[in-house]
LOPAGU-143410 format. One line per 4 residues: for each residue x negated, y, z negated of C-alpha. Coordinates in steps of 0.5 Angstrom, whole numbers, always signed. Layout:
X,Y,Z ~ ...;
END
This chain:
-88,+242,+96 ~ -86,+248,+91 ~ -80,+244,+89 ~ -84,+238,+88;
-89,+242,+83 ~ -83,+246,+80 ~ -80,+239,+78 ~ -87,+236,+76;
-88,+242,+71 ~ -81,+241,+68 ~ -83,+234,+66 ~ -89,+237,+63;
-86,+238,+56 ~ -84,+231,+55 ~ -91,+229,+57 ~ -95,+234,+52;
-91,+231,+46 ~ -93,+224,+48 ~ -100,+226,+49 ~ -100,+229,+42;
-97,+223,+39 ~ -91,+227,+37 ~ -85,+223,+35 ~ -78,+225,+37;
-76,+226,+30 ~ -80,+232,+29 ~ -76,+239,+28 ~ -75,+243,+34;
-80,+248,+32 ~ -85,+243,+32 ~ -83,+241,+39 ~ -83,+248,+41;
-90,+250,+39 ~ -93,+244,+42 ~ -89,+246,+49 ~ -92,+253,+49;
-100,+250,+48 ~ -104,+254,+52 ~ -109,+251,+58 ~ -115,+252,+53;
-112,+248,+48 ~ -109,+242,+53 ~ -116,+242,+56 ~ -119,+239,+49;
-114,+233,+50 ~ -117,+226,+50 ~ -112,+221,+54 ~ -116,+215,+49;
-112,+218,+43 ~ -105,+215,+47 ~ -102,+209,+45 ~ -100,+204,+50;
-93,+205,+48 ~ -93,+212,+49 ~ -96,+211,+56 ~ -91,+206,+58;
-86,+211,+56 ~ -89,+216,+60 ~ -88,+211,+66 ~ -81,+210,+65;
-79,+218,+65 ~ -83,+218,+71 ~ -79,+213,+75 ~ -73,+216,+72;
-74,+223,+75 ~ -76,+220,+82 ~ -83,+224,+82 ~ -89,+221,+84;
-96,+221,+80 ~ -99,+226,+85 ~ -93,+231,+83 ~ -95,+230,+76;
-102,+230,+77 ~ -101,+237,+81 ~ -97,+239,+75 ~ -102,+237,+70;
-108,+241,+74 ~ -104,+247,+74 ~ -103,+247,+66 ~ -110,+246,+65;
-111,+238,+64 ~ -118,+236,+66 ~ -119,+232,+72 ~ -123,+226,+68;
-117,+226,+63 ~ -112,+225,+69 ~ -116,+220,+72 ~ -116,+216,+65;
-108,+217,+65 ~ -107,+214,+72 ~ -111,+208,+71 ~ -108,+206,+64;
-101,+207,+68 ~ -103,+203,+73 ~ -105,+197,+69 ~ -99,+198,+65;
-95,+197,+72 ~ -99,+191,+73 ~ -98,+188,+67 ~ -106,+189,+65;
-109,+188,+58 ~ -107,+193,+53 ~ -113,+197,+50 ~ -115,+195,+43;
-120,+197,+38 ~ -127,+195,+36 ~ -130,+189,+40 ~ -124,+188,+44;
-124,+195,+46 ~ -131,+195,+48 ~ -130,+189,+53 ~ -124,+192,+56;
-129,+198,+58 ~ -123,+202,+61 ~ -126,+207,+67 ~ -122,+214,+69;
-123,+211,+77 ~ -118,+213,+82 ~ -114,+207,+85 ~ -112,+207,+92;
-104,+207,+90 ~ -105,+214,+87 ~ -109,+220,+89 ~ -113,+217,+95;
-106,+215,+99 ~ -103,+222,+98 ~ -109,+226,+100 ~ -110,+221,+106;
-102,+222,+108 ~ -104,+230,+107 ~ -110,+229,+112 ~ -106,+225,+117;
-101,+231,+117 ~ -106,+236,+119 ~ -108,+232,+126 ~ -103,+231,+131;
-101,+224,+133 ~ -106,+223,+139 ~ -112,+225,+135 ~ -109,+220,+129;
-109,+215,+134 ~ -116,+217,+137 ~ -119,+217,+130 ~ -116,+210,+128;
-120,+207,+134 ~ -127,+209,+131 ~ -130,+203,+129 ~ -130,+203,+121;
-125,+208,+120 ~ -120,+204,+117 ~ -125,+201,+112 ~ -124,+207,+107;
-117,+208,+109 ~ -115,+201,+107 ~ -109,+199,+102 ~ -113,+193,+99;
-120,+195,+100 ~ -122,+200,+94 ~ -130,+198,+93 ~ -128,+200,+86;
-134,+197,+81 ~ -132,+191,+77 ~ -132,+192,+70 ~ -131,+185,+67;
-138,+183,+68 ~ -144,+183,+64 ~ -147,+190,+63 ~ -153,+190,+68;
-160,+190,+65 ~ -162,+196,+69 ~ -156,+200,+67 ~ -159,+207,+65;
-156,+210,+59 ~ -154,+217,+58 ~ -149,+222,+54 ~ -142,+220,+54;
-144,+212,+54 ~ -141,+208,+48 ~ -146,+204,+45 ~ -143,+198,+41;
-148,+194,+36 ~ -146,+188,+33 ~ -149,+185,+27 ~ -148,+178,+25;
-151,+172,+20 ~ -153,+174,+13 ~ -150,+181,+14 ~ -144,+183,+19;
-143,+190,+21 ~ -141,+193,+28 ~ -143,+200,+30 ~ -139,+204,+35;
-143,+210,+37 ~ -142,+215,+43 ~ -149,+218,+46 ~ -149,+225,+44;
-151,+231,+50 ~ -158,+231,+47 ~ -159,+223,+48 ~ -158,+221,+41;
-153,+216,+37 ~ -153,+217,+29 ~ -153,+210,+25 ~ -152,+211,+18;
-158,+210,+13 ~ -162,+210,+20 ~ -161,+217,+23 ~ -161,+219,+30;
-164,+214,+35 ~ -166,+217,+42 ~ -163,+212,+47 ~ -161,+217,+53;
-165,+215,+60 ~ -167,+208,+57 ~ -164,+202,+60 ~ -159,+197,+56;
-165,+192,+55 ~ -170,+197,+53 ~ -165,+200,+48 ~ -163,+194,+45;
-170,+193,+44 ~ -171,+200,+40 ~ -165,+198,+36 ~ -167,+192,+34;
-173,+195,+31 ~ -170,+201,+28 ~ -165,+196,+25 ~ -170,+191,+22;
-172,+197,+17 ~ -165,+196,+14 ~ -163,+189,+16 ~ -169,+184,+13;
-166,+178,+16 ~ -167,+181,+23 ~ -175,+179,+22 ~ -174,+172,+19;
-168,+170,+24 ~ -163,+170,+19 ~ -159,+176,+22 ~ -158,+177,+29;
-156,+184,+33 ~ -153,+185,+40 ~ -152,+191,+44 ~ -147,+192,+49;
-143,+198,+52 ~ -136,+200,+51 ~ -133,+206,+54 ~ -137,+208,+60;
-139,+215,+61 ~ -136,+219,+67 ~ -141,+222,+72 ~ -139,+228,+77;
-142,+227,+84 ~ -141,+231,+90 ~ -139,+229,+97 ~ -141,+234,+103;
-141,+234,+110 ~ -137,+231,+115 ~ -132,+227,+110 ~ -124,+227,+111;
-124,+230,+104 ~ -131,+233,+101 ~ -131,+235,+94 ~ -133,+233,+87;
-131,+227,+84 ~ -131,+224,+77 ~ -132,+217,+77 ~ -135,+211,+73;
-142,+211,+71 ~ -142,+204,+75 ~ -139,+207,+81 ~ -143,+206,+88;
-144,+210,+94 ~ -138,+206,+97 ~ -133,+207,+92 ~ -134,+215,+93;
-134,+214,+100 ~ -127,+211,+99 ~ -125,+216,+94 ~ -127,+222,+100;
-123,+218,+105 ~ -130,+216,+109 ~ -133,+220,+115 ~ -128,+224,+119;
-128,+224,+126 ~ -134,+228,+127 ~ -138,+224,+121 ~ -143,+218,+122;
-142,+211,+120 ~ -150,+210,+121 ~ -153,+215,+117 ~ -150,+217,+110;
-155,+220,+105 ~ -155,+220,+98 ~ -159,+226,+95 ~ -162,+225,+88;
-166,+231,+85 ~ -166,+235,+91 ~ -169,+230,+96 ~ -166,+224,+100;
-166,+218,+95 ~ -163,+212,+100 ~ -159,+212,+107 ~ -153,+208,+108;
-151,+204,+114 ~ -144,+202,+114 ~ -145,+198,+120 ~ -149,+193,+116;
-143,+192,+111 ~ -138,+191,+117 ~ -142,+186,+121 ~ -146,+182,+116;
-142,+184,+110 ~ -148,+187,+106 ~ -149,+194,+104 ~ -157,+194,+103;
-157,+201,+100 ~ -150,+201,+96 ~ -154,+204,+90 ~ -150,+206,+83;
-150,+213,+83 ~ -152,+218,+77 ~ -149,+225,+75 ~ -150,+230,+80;
-152,+226,+86 ~ -150,+228,+93 ~ -147,+224,+98 ~ -148,+228,+105;
-145,+225,+111 ~ -148,+227,+117 ~ -145,+228,+124 ~ -145,+222,+129;
-151,+222,+134 ~ -149,+217,+139 ~ -141,+215,+140 ~ -139,+210,+146;
-132,+208,+148 ~ -132,+200,+150 ~ -126,+198,+153 ~ -124,+192,+157;
-125,+184,+156 ~ -128,+185,+149 ~ -125,+182,+143 ~ -125,+189,+139;
-124,+195,+144 ~ -125,+202,+140 ~ -130,+207,+139 ~ -137,+205,+137;
-143,+209,+134 ~ -150,+207,+136 ~ -157,+210,+133 ~ -163,+212,+137;
-165,+207,+142 ~ -160,+202,+140 ~ -158,+197,+146 ~ -152,+195,+150;
-153,+188,+147 ~ -152,+191,+140 ~ -146,+195,+142 ~ -143,+189,+145;
-144,+185,+139 ~ -141,+191,+135 ~ -135,+190,+139 ~ -134,+183,+137;
-137,+180,+144 ~ -134,+178,+150 ~ -127,+175,+151 ~ -126,+168,+154;
-124,+172,+161 ~ -129,+177,+161 ~ -134,+178,+167 ~ -140,+178,+164;
-145,+178,+170 ~ -144,+186,+170 ~ -141,+191,+166 ~ -139,+198,+168;
-142,+204,+165 ~ -140,+211,+166 ~ -145,+216,+163 ~ -146,+224,+163;
-152,+225,+167 ~ -155,+232,+168 ~ -149,+236,+168 ~ -144,+231,+171;
-142,+224,+171 ~ -146,+218,+174 ~ -144,+211,+174 ~ -148,+205,+173;
-147,+197,+174 ~ -151,+194,+168 ~ -153,+187,+169 ~ -153,+182,+164;
-160,+181,+163 ~ -161,+188,+162 ~ -157,+189,+156 ~ -162,+188,+151;
-167,+193,+154 ~ -163,+198,+156 ~ -161,+204,+151 ~ -154,+207,+150;
-153,+214,+150 ~ -148,+219,+147 ~ -142,+219,+151 ~ -142,+213,+155;
-136,+209,+157 ~ -137,+202,+158 ~ -132,+197,+161 ~ -132,+190,+161;
-128,+187,+167 ~ -124,+180,+167 ~ -125,+175,+172 ~ -121,+174,+178;
-115,+171,+178 ~ -116,+166,+184 ~ -118,+159,+184 ~ -124,+155,+187;
-121,+149,+188 ~ -114,+149,+188 ~ -108,+147,+192 ~ -101,+147,+191;
-95,+143,+193 ~ -87,+145,+192 ~ -80,+142,+194 ~ -78,+135,+194;
-83,+131,+191 ~ -83,+128,+184 ~ -88,+132,+181 ~ -89,+139,+184;
-95,+144,+182 ~ -102,+145,+182 ~ -108,+140,+184 ~ -115,+140,+185;
-118,+140,+192 ~ -123,+134,+193 ~ -127,+132,+199 ~ -122,+130,+204;
-116,+131,+201 ~ -110,+131,+206 ~ -103,+132,+206 ~ -101,+125,+205;
-106,+124,+199 ~ -103,+130,+196 ~ -96,+127,+197 ~ -98,+121,+193;
-101,+125,+188 ~ -95,+128,+187 ~ -91,+121,+186 ~ -88,+121,+193;
-82,+124,+196 ~ -75,+125,+193 ~ -70,+122,+197 ~ -67,+128,+199;
-73,+130,+203 ~ -73,+133,+210 ~ -77,+129,+214 ~ -77,+132,+220;
-81,+138,+218 ~ -86,+140,+213 ~ -90,+146,+212 ~ -97,+148,+210;
-98,+156,+208 ~ -106,+157,+209 ~ -109,+163,+206 ~ -114,+166,+211;
-121,+170,+209 ~ -117,+177,+211 ~ -112,+175,+206 ~ -107,+174,+212;
-103,+167,+212 ~ -103,+162,+217 ~ -97,+156,+218 ~ -99,+149,+220;
-93,+145,+221 ~ -92,+137,+221 ~ -87,+132,+222 ~ -87,+129,+215;
-85,+122,+217 ~ -90,+121,+223 ~ -96,+123,+218 ~ -94,+118,+213;
-93,+113,+218 ~ -100,+115,+221 ~ -96,+117,+228 ~ -99,+124,+227;
-105,+127,+225 ~ -106,+128,+218 ~ -107,+135,+216 ~ -114,+136,+212;
-113,+142,+206 ~ -117,+148,+204 ~ -117,+152,+198 ~ -111,+155,+196;
-107,+151,+201 ~ -99,+151,+199 ~ -95,+145,+202 ~ -88,+146,+202;
-83,+140,+203 ~ -76,+142,+204 ~ -70,+139,+201 ~ -64,+137,+206;
-60,+141,+201 ~ -64,+147,+201 ~ -62,+147,+209 ~ -55,+147,+208;
-49,+150,+204 ~ -47,+147,+198 ~ -41,+143,+200 ~ -35,+143,+196;
-27,+142,+196 ~ -22,+145,+193 ~ -15,+143,+190 ~ -9,+148,+188;
-2,+147,+186 ~ +2,+143,+182 ~ -4,+139,+179 ~ -7,+139,+172;
-13,+143,+173 ~ -13,+147,+180 ~ -20,+149,+182 ~ -26,+147,+186;
-30,+141,+186 ~ -36,+138,+189 ~ -36,+134,+195 ~ -38,+127,+196;
-38,+122,+202 ~ -32,+118,+203 ~ -28,+122,+198 ~ -20,+121,+199;
-15,+126,+197 ~ -13,+121,+191 ~ -20,+121,+189 ~ -20,+129,+188;
-13,+128,+185 ~ -16,+124,+179 ~ -22,+129,+179 ~ -17,+134,+178;
-13,+131,+172 ~ -7,+128,+176 ~ -1,+131,+178 ~ +4,+135,+174;
+11,+133,+173 ~ +14,+138,+178 ~ +9,+136,+184 ~ +12,+134,+190;
+10,+127,+193 ~ +13,+128,+200 ~ +8,+134,+202 ~ +1,+134,+201;
-2,+139,+205 ~ -10,+139,+207 ~ -13,+145,+210 ~ -19,+144,+214;
-24,+149,+217 ~ -25,+150,+225 ~ -32,+149,+227 ~ -31,+149,+234;
-25,+152,+238 ~ -24,+151,+245 ~ -20,+156,+249 ~ -13,+153,+247;
-15,+153,+240 ~ -18,+161,+240 ~ -12,+163,+235 ~ -13,+157,+230;
-16,+159,+224 ~ -15,+152,+220 ~ -13,+145,+222 ~ -7,+143,+217;
-6,+135,+215 ~ +1,+134,+212 ~ +1,+127,+208 ~ +5,+124,+203;
+3,+120,+197 ~ +6,+116,+191 ~ +6,+117,+184 ~ +1,+111,+184;
-4,+116,+188 ~ -3,+111,+194 ~ -3,+114,+201 ~ +4,+112,+205;
+0,+112,+211 ~ -6,+107,+213 ~ -10,+111,+217 ~ -15,+112,+211;
-15,+120,+211 ~ -22,+122,+208 ~ -24,+129,+206 ~ -29,+133,+209;
-33,+139,+206 ~ -29,+145,+204 ~ -23,+142,+205 ~ -17,+145,+201;
-12,+141,+198 ~ -5,+144,+196 ~ +0,+140,+192 ~ +7,+143,+193;
+13,+143,+188 ~ +18,+139,+189 ~ +25,+142,+192 ~ +29,+139,+187;
+25,+140,+180 ~ +28,+146,+176 ~ +26,+147,+168 ~ +31,+149,+163;
+33,+156,+163 ~ +36,+158,+156 ~ +40,+164,+154 ~ +42,+167,+147;
+49,+169,+145 ~ +49,+172,+138 ~ +54,+176,+134 ~ +62,+175,+134;
+63,+169,+138 ~ +65,+162,+135 ~ +59,+158,+136 ~ +53,+163,+137;
+46,+160,+139 ~ +41,+158,+144 ~ +45,+156,+151 ~ +42,+152,+157;
+44,+155,+163 ~ +48,+149,+167 ~ +47,+153,+174 ~ +43,+158,+177;
+49,+163,+178 ~ +52,+162,+171 ~ +56,+168,+169 ~ +57,+172,+162;
+64,+170,+162 ~ +62,+162,+163 ~ +57,+163,+157 ~ +62,+166,+153;
+67,+161,+154 ~ +62,+156,+152 ~ +61,+159,+146 ~ +68,+159,+144;
+70,+166,+145 ~ +70,+172,+141 ~ +72,+172,+134 ~ +78,+177,+132;
+73,+181,+128 ~ +69,+182,+135 ~ +68,+189,+138 ~ +67,+187,+146;
+67,+195,+148 ~ +60,+194,+144 ~ +57,+188,+147 ~ +50,+189,+150;
+46,+185,+155 ~ +39,+185,+153 ~ +34,+183,+158 ~ +26,+182,+159;
+23,+187,+163 ~ +17,+187,+168 ~ +12,+188,+162 ~ +15,+182,+159;
+16,+176,+164 ~ +19,+169,+162 ~ +14,+164,+161 ~ +12,+159,+166;
+14,+152,+167 ~ +7,+150,+165 ~ +7,+154,+159 ~ +13,+152,+156;
+11,+145,+157 ~ +4,+146,+153 ~ +8,+149,+148 ~ +13,+143,+147;
+7,+139,+147 ~ +3,+143,+142 ~ +10,+143,+137 ~ +10,+135,+138;
+3,+135,+136 ~ +4,+139,+130 ~ +10,+135,+128 ~ +6,+128,+128;
+0,+132,+124 ~ +6,+134,+119 ~ +9,+127,+119 ~ +2,+124,+118;
+0,+129,+112 ~ +7,+128,+108 ~ +8,+121,+109 ~ +1,+118,+109;
+3,+115,+116 ~ -3,+112,+120 ~ -2,+110,+127 ~ -3,+102,+128;
-1,+101,+135 ~ -6,+102,+141 ~ +0,+106,+145 ~ +0,+111,+139;
-7,+112,+138 ~ -7,+114,+146 ~ -1,+119,+144 ~ -5,+122,+139;
-11,+123,+143 ~ -7,+126,+149 ~ -4,+131,+144 ~ -11,+132,+141;
-13,+136,+147 ~ -6,+140,+148 ~ -9,+146,+144 ~ -15,+147,+148;
-11,+146,+154 ~ -6,+151,+152 ~ -12,+156,+151 ~ -15,+155,+157;
-9,+156,+161 ~ -7,+163,+158 ~ -15,+165,+159 ~ -14,+164,+166;
-11,+169,+171 ~ -4,+166,+174 ~ -5,+167,+181 ~ +2,+164,+183;
+6,+168,+188 ~ +12,+170,+183 ~ +8,+172,+177 ~ +3,+176,+182;
+9,+180,+185 ~ +11,+181,+178 ~ +4,+183,+176 ~ +4,+188,+181;
+11,+191,+180 ~ +9,+192,+172 ~ +3,+196,+174 ~ +7,+200,+179;
+12,+202,+173 ~ +6,+203,+168 ~ +3,+208,+173 ~ +10,+211,+174;
+11,+211,+166 ~ +4,+215,+165 ~ +6,+220,+170 ~ +13,+221,+168;
+12,+220,+160 ~ +11,+228,+159 ~ +18,+229,+162 ~ +22,+223,+160;
+18,+220,+155 ~ +18,+213,+158 ~ +14,+207,+155 ~ +13,+200,+157;
+18,+196,+153 ~ +19,+189,+153 ~ +26,+189,+153 ~ +32,+193,+156;
+39,+194,+154 ~ +45,+193,+160 ~ +51,+196,+159 ~ +57,+192,+159;
+65,+192,+160 ~ +66,+185,+157 ~ +74,+186,+157 ~ +74,+187,+164;
+69,+181,+165 ~ +73,+177,+161 ~ +80,+179,+164 ~ +77,+178,+171;
+71,+172,+171 ~ +67,+172,+177 ~ +68,+180,+179 ~ +63,+185,+180;
+63,+186,+173 ~ +61,+179,+171 ~ +53,+179,+171 ~ +49,+173,+173;
+45,+171,+167 ~ +37,+170,+167 ~ +32,+166,+163 ~ +31,+170,+156;
+38,+174,+156 ~ +41,+176,+150 ~ +48,+177,+150 ~ +50,+181,+143;
+57,+182,+141 ~ +58,+186,+135 ~ +63,+187,+130 ~ +68,+192,+130;
+65,+199,+129 ~ +68,+205,+125 ~ +62,+210,+126 ~ +59,+215,+131;
+52,+218,+130 ~ +50,+225,+132 ~ +43,+226,+133 ~ +38,+231,+136;
+39,+239,+136 ~ +45,+239,+131 ~ +45,+244,+125 ~ +46,+238,+120;
+45,+231,+124 ~ +50,+226,+121 ~ +54,+219,+122 ~ +61,+220,+121;
+67,+216,+121 ~ +70,+214,+128 ~ +77,+217,+129 ~ +81,+217,+135;
+85,+223,+134 ~ +78,+227,+134 ~ +75,+230,+141 ~ +68,+231,+143;
+68,+238,+140 ~ +71,+236,+133 ~ +65,+231,+132 ~ +60,+237,+134;
+63,+241,+128 ~ +62,+235,+124 ~ +55,+236,+125 ~ +55,+244,+124;
+55,+245,+131 ~ +49,+246,+136 ~ +42,+249,+134 ~ +39,+255,+138;
+35,+251,+141 ~ +40,+246,+143 ~ +41,+244,+151 ~ +48,+244,+151;
+50,+242,+158 ~ +45,+236,+158 ~ +49,+233,+152 ~ +50,+226,+153;
+53,+220,+149 ~ +50,+213,+149 ~ +56,+208,+148 ~ +55,+201,+143;
+55,+197,+149 ~ +49,+201,+152 ~ +52,+205,+157 ~ +51,+212,+158;
+55,+218,+160 ~ +53,+225,+160 ~ +57,+232,+160 ~ +59,+235,+167;
+61,+242,+169 ~ +67,+244,+172 ~ +67,+251,+174 ~ +66,+255,+168;
+68,+249,+163 ~ +64,+244,+160 ~ +67,+237,+161 ~ +64,+233,+155;
+64,+225,+155 ~ +69,+221,+151 ~ +67,+219,+144 ~ +68,+211,+142;
+67,+207,+136 ~ +60,+206,+135 ~ +58,+211,+140 ~ +52,+216,+139;
+52,+223,+141 ~ +45,+226,+143 ~ +43,+233,+144 ~ +37,+235,+147;
+32,+240,+146 ~ +31,+246,+151 ~ +24,+246,+154 ~ +19,+251,+151;
+18,+257,+156 ~ +11,+260,+157 ~ +11,+267,+157 ~ +9,+270,+164;
+2,+273,+164 ~ +0,+280,+166 ~ -3,+277,+172 ~ +4,+273,+174;
+8,+280,+173 ~ +3,+284,+178 ~ +3,+278,+183 ~ +11,+278,+182;
+11,+286,+183 ~ +6,+286,+189 ~ +11,+280,+192 ~ +17,+284,+191;
+14,+291,+194 ~ +11,+287,+200 ~ +18,+284,+201 ~ +21,+291,+201;
+16,+294,+206 ~ +18,+288,+211 ~ +25,+289,+210 ~ +24,+297,+211;
+20,+296,+217 ~ +25,+291,+220 ~ +31,+296,+219 ~ +27,+301,+223;
END
């Protein structure tokens, strides 16, 4: 709060310059002089001297500073500006924000009749927020439940007087009112005079005229008489005069008692009791809404009942206030809480001998679900609590008491004449219980039975008087035919007609294997294997026609079938989806159909050979056991620039399994679709034949088919086994990653001795190729790379005359952290050889062209802690003691 006041004080010098009419072109000396005005000098300032442009400038400065009007108001009060002038300034600021009429002079200014009233968006809202901060959350909610509290804390209802209406004839003039006299006709003149504190106005050539205490009508008559002495036309009708009010005077009234913000308020002379109550925040939680007194001349003038306005929209004693009036808010006398089935729950105030019927009227009356025969009343009675059931016919005669708690119950959620029917009927629901209504008639009202109704048994659930249930069973078929006595229904009976499908499991069949859409499908009577295959989209190209297995559940097993879990039927089928036998094999519920893969079906398997061969590229394997030597021969052999010692075979790992036949098929179809679309876009090609249209329709489904396939989990045995292996390797990778730096690689390299392979085709060195293998044969290599813990890791030229230590020297030798005994060499073909130990000498591996010498780093050793040293020394001492005892 202190920071806000400080910010407001910083902006005050700018405002002071504006209110004195100072332009920004004045000298610094003049500005400093005005900024140093004393509070006494500032107290004589009149906001009416400001132009609209100056006020607008102040509003803009206020918005730029990020300060609120309340902060500025507090700062102005601190500097000594009167509250009445602050209120005038805020009103003009509000009108400028709303685009209101600018203040003029003369008659226009008189008709505008600006007033220094405080608007809700200004001080009241801020003070209301401050007041709410004082109360805790529970108290705020309790306060808001008091009927009428929100009336004086509304953002839109301010009760401010309407200044754009003719001046009331009974308005009594007083000091500070501006009187405007317009003379027209033979003579024209306008007088604007403010009534002095002594009650006079001074008109030239007439002298002082006393108007204080007169109504506006009586003042007009007196002024007409006085003016006729200088305007003779007023008596013969050639000149006319009219008296009106301009700037209204400001009066001060006081609010005392149980108000949210008691205090003194400077208001317009047209303001009423309601407006002042709004400015003060209305009655507080202890204050009365029913007895608000206006004290004038030291005695009660009128009493205001806010409930008249809340209930009827009128406020009988909402009188205009006079200077010095006191509004006193007394504490409430009776307050009653009303809850339950009323339209407006809350806390209400009643006056002496006010009835419960009036209280219910304040609460908006009963809701449509209210039980109005009796209302429940809890009240204070001689030091403890009592409970009363108030009959409806006593509400007018019984008076309320302070502290009563009224609860209006709701009607019971039960029906006097309801029956229900559920299940296999065309129109389930609730029906009216009429005389003689029976089960058969109720079924007819429900539009009859559905075809799936279970006709052997129906049930009536009946609610007894003690709320227990009785079940009445009947045969639906016999009741409808009249062969069995019908069941008469009672209130709250519920008839249940079961469906045959409710009494049985949902029936289905499934199909898996070499079918386009494997899965589960609903079972239909007389369903054949051919029907199910059609439903599943047909056979794949790889499907076997000679072996279709059907597995059927075993329902009842005899002694000889005790170990049998399913009956297996093997049938054959043609591409035309016709069974080869004529037995008319039909499926039964829960059958499983398996379409096996044709034994001779095999999709193409591709490998790639790249590098220094005559014909590099993609090759399809001719047989399952085709070897490296054969594929190199098909590729035209190694070129003269080839380096067979560096040949590497790159193979997929478990983390990158080969594509399935179905994936390959769908990708090929997708590429075909893209080719058709590309041709259509580039050539303006249009399909003409029906066959081409059908082909395009088929290809249009490829993308969705591919997405659906990739989204589903492939549970075939081969891929599932690969998946399990991948998971195992992944776990090992996570476990050992700290030690060996393993990772989930998609491909791995296999070291080859291509010279031996080509010299001995079919030998153990000649590896059998797999799908996706890549055989890479590089050009002749002439460098050796040195990586790891060298002083200067480098790539050097290969020289047959250099040995291992010579290459180490080329890289500057080992570092202090080098693990020399673990040095190894990675050859160009991917194979690895390590350093070996023979007695006291290290046997380093051979270095070939394209090799890479790797020197690992010594592991970081953690120093032993004090506790470890103590444990070690204790163990040694114990061991020494044991040895000593044994030696004795």
